N, C-alpha and C positions, 0 to 999 in steps of 0.2 A: 870673431876668431869664431869656425865652422868647426863643433866634432866631430869625426862621418859616422857614418853607418859600419855600423859592428859588424866584423870581418867575416860572418857564416852566410851561407849561400842566401838565408832566405829570413828577408827581415824584422825576428820579431819583438825589440825594439832599437831605440834611436833615442839622442837628446841629443838638443843643438842649444845653443845662446847666440839668442838673436842681438848684434852687434850692431851693425852696421847695413848701411841698405845697399852694400857691396856683397851681404851674404847672399850666397844659391838658395839658401831656403829662400830669401826673401823673392829673387827675384823666381824660382818655379812657382811662389805664393801668390803671383803676379799671373801668372795663365792660370784659367782653368783645373781645377787638378783632382782627381778618383785616384783610390788607393782600398788595400784592404786593410784598415789597420784606424785604429780607432788615436785619432787624431787629439794631441789639448795644445796649445796655443795660448800664452798669458802675453798679457801681452801692458811691460814696465810701464813703460810712457810710450808715446805716441797717437797719431790718430790717423780718420781717417773712413772707410767704407769695407766693411769683408763682405763676401757675396755667400750665401750657402743656398747652393741647389734655387738662390734666383730670388731666396730671398735679401737683399740688406737689413745688415745689424752695423750700429756703426760704433767705431773703434774711440776709443778712450785711456786714458792711463790705469792701469790698474782691475784693468779685464780677463777674463778667462775666454774667449771662447774652446768647445764640446765636440769636435764628428765624429758620426759612426762609420762601421766603415764604406758604410755604399753612397756615403753625401759625396758634393763636388763644392768646391768651394777657390773660391779666387779672390784676392785682395787687390785693393785699390787704395794707397797709402801717401799720405801728405806730409812728407817729409823725414824727418828721422823717424825708425823703431828700434824698439830696446824688447829683450825677453827673453824668451824661450819657447823650445817646442818640443815637443813630447809623443813619437810614436811610438802603436803598443800594438802586441796581440793579445785578443783574448786566455789563448793557451799561455799565453810565459807570464801574462796577470794573474790566472788562477791552478798553473802548473804548480804539484806536491800539496798544494790542500787539501784538509782533511772533507769529510763530505762534508758537515752538518758545516765547517766556514766557507764550503763553494755555493753555499745557496747566497749565504751573506756575502760574495763579493761581488759574486751575479749582477744581483740587491744594488749593490755601488756605484754598477756601472751602469746599470737601468735606471739608475737614479738621477740619472742626465739626463736628459731631456731630448729631442732633435733639435734641432738646431739651438743647442743652449747658448746662452752666453749671461755672463754674470762679471756684476760689479764685489772686488774683494774687496770685505770689512778693513778699514784701518790694522785693527787690531791681532790678523791672522797676517799678514802681506811678509811681514818679520821672518817668523817661522815659515812662510811658506815658500821665502827666497833660501835660507838656510837650507832648506832639506834639493829644491833646487840641485845648489849647489854642492853639494856630500854628494851627490846622487851623477853627478858630469865628473863629480873626480872622482868616482868611484867608477862610474864607463871610462874613463879613459887610463887605468891602468887593469896589470890582469893578475891580482888577489887573489887566494883562496877565496873559495865561495863570493865570485863577482858576482853571478847572476842572481844566488840569491840575495846578497845586497841590493842591488838594483829592484828589485820585485817589492823586498821590505820597503824600501825612500818609496818604490809608488803608490804602492797601498793607501802606505802615510798621506799623499802627498794629494790622492785620491779621493780618502775619507775628508782631510778639510772641502774639497771642493763640495762634494756631496751632502755638506754639512751646508751647504747653502742654497741644498733641494732637500733639506731634512724632511718638509714632510711625506716630501715624495717619496722618501726613502721607504718611511716607514709604512706607505701607505703598497706598496712594492712587497715588502716583508710581508703585511696581512695577505694579502692578495695571496703568495704563493702559498703563502700555511693552509691558507680557503680551499685553493686551486685542490694541493694534494686529500685533505680531508674528502675534500666530493672524491677526487678519482681515486682514492683506498677504500670507500662504500659501495662506490660504485662499481669495482672485485669485487668486491665481498656478494655484495646480491648475484654476483654474472658467475662464479666460482668455488660457492660455499660450497656446495654438495662434494667436492674436492680438491678445495685448497683450505687448510683447515691453521697453518703458523702462519705468526705474522714474519720469518723472515721471507716463507714464498710470497707472499704480497710486496715486500718490502722488495726483492729481487724485479719482481714488474715493473717499484715502480724504480729499479736502479735509485735505491739511495737502504742504508743499512734500518737493520730492525728500533736497534735504539732510536735513529732521528724520524722512523715512522711514527714511534711508538708516544717520542717528545710534542711532536709537531701537530698529531692527532689527539691526546690530550688534551694540548694548548686550545685546543676547537672547537671540542668537544664534552672534555671535563673525564673522559673516559677514556684509557687507554686504545691502543688495534684492536688485544686479544679481545677485549666486552665485548668490543663490535661483532667480532667472527664468532663472535661465541652467543651471543644475541639473535642473531640471523639466522644459523644455524640451531635454535630452540625456535624462536619461532615459530619456522617451518616443520619440525616435530609438533611445537602445539598445533598448530592447521590440522596439519594430515590425522591428529590425534581427534579435533572434533568434527573434523568436514570429510572423511574420510573412514571409510569401514577397511582399516589398515591395523593387523593390532604391533604390536610390540619392535617383533624381529620385524617385521615389511617394511615400518618406518625405519629403524635402526641400517637396514641395509641400504634404503633407496637414498643415505643419507650420508653413505660413505663409512659409516662402524662396519665392521665386520666382528667384532666382539659385543655381546647382546648385553651382558656386564659392563662395559666398559663407554657405552651408549647410558644402559641407565645410571650408572654416577655422573658422567657428563650430565645427564637431565638435571639430577639431583642437584648437582655444585651449579648450575645455574640457576635456578628457578627455589632452591631453596623444597621443593621438594619432591617423590618418585610420580615417574612416569603413570606409573601404574591407576596410581590416584589423581591422577592433576584429570585423567583420563573417567575414571567417574566420576569426578567430582565436575565435569563438564555432561559425561552425560546426564544425570540427575538435572543441572542448570534447562540442560535442554529438555526432559519429561515436563520439568516447573513452567516454565516457557509455554 
């Protein structure tokens, strides 16, 4: 039995049960096929060959194939194939999530490498089949919150799949965090004179201030605000040491219109007054 494509003009999610060689989805699979969706094929029973971007993969029982939107696939089956086929877009998968979850959900998708084929562990197959049955049942009704239920079932199913690539998932999340911290520090170096708040940098990176703080602190040991302040103070120290500028001139250069505010800012960050710091640096230069 084929469970028909969603009635919306743009298909964002679809699930089909493959129960016979006469199924239309198998007939379609026998031809080279390209589409704009993520596709997950769970082969419960069957054998043959799956061609993904001209690379051959053997089809066996309890095997999952994961394809990305730009890949071309074709099936060459030997006898009966039983299983499930899921199509979905990334927008459907991530719709309505909080920002912290969005980064993780994207990592789940990206943890599945190109031309991914995985043989499922026996202990999880019953759970995955049960999720798929619930997904199909939900897909076939028009009850309240149908879309949300489908998305939740899909996420649970894909987490099971992603666990087969657990090391890859952990690496992707770590890499994303490192890249975020590096981009933040680069932005601070470039914009510290005119941009001084975590919220402004978070907006540049399209994340929330809380999320940026969490990532930066996890990667560096210090929150984002600390790095902004230290970069401003470093520049103040450089100017105080290597230029003839007075505190007022340095404060204006760094974007502080209120000199008393700059003085307090410097002391809070360094533990010493600006004037004392400049005098100490002068004494060191004379002594040197």
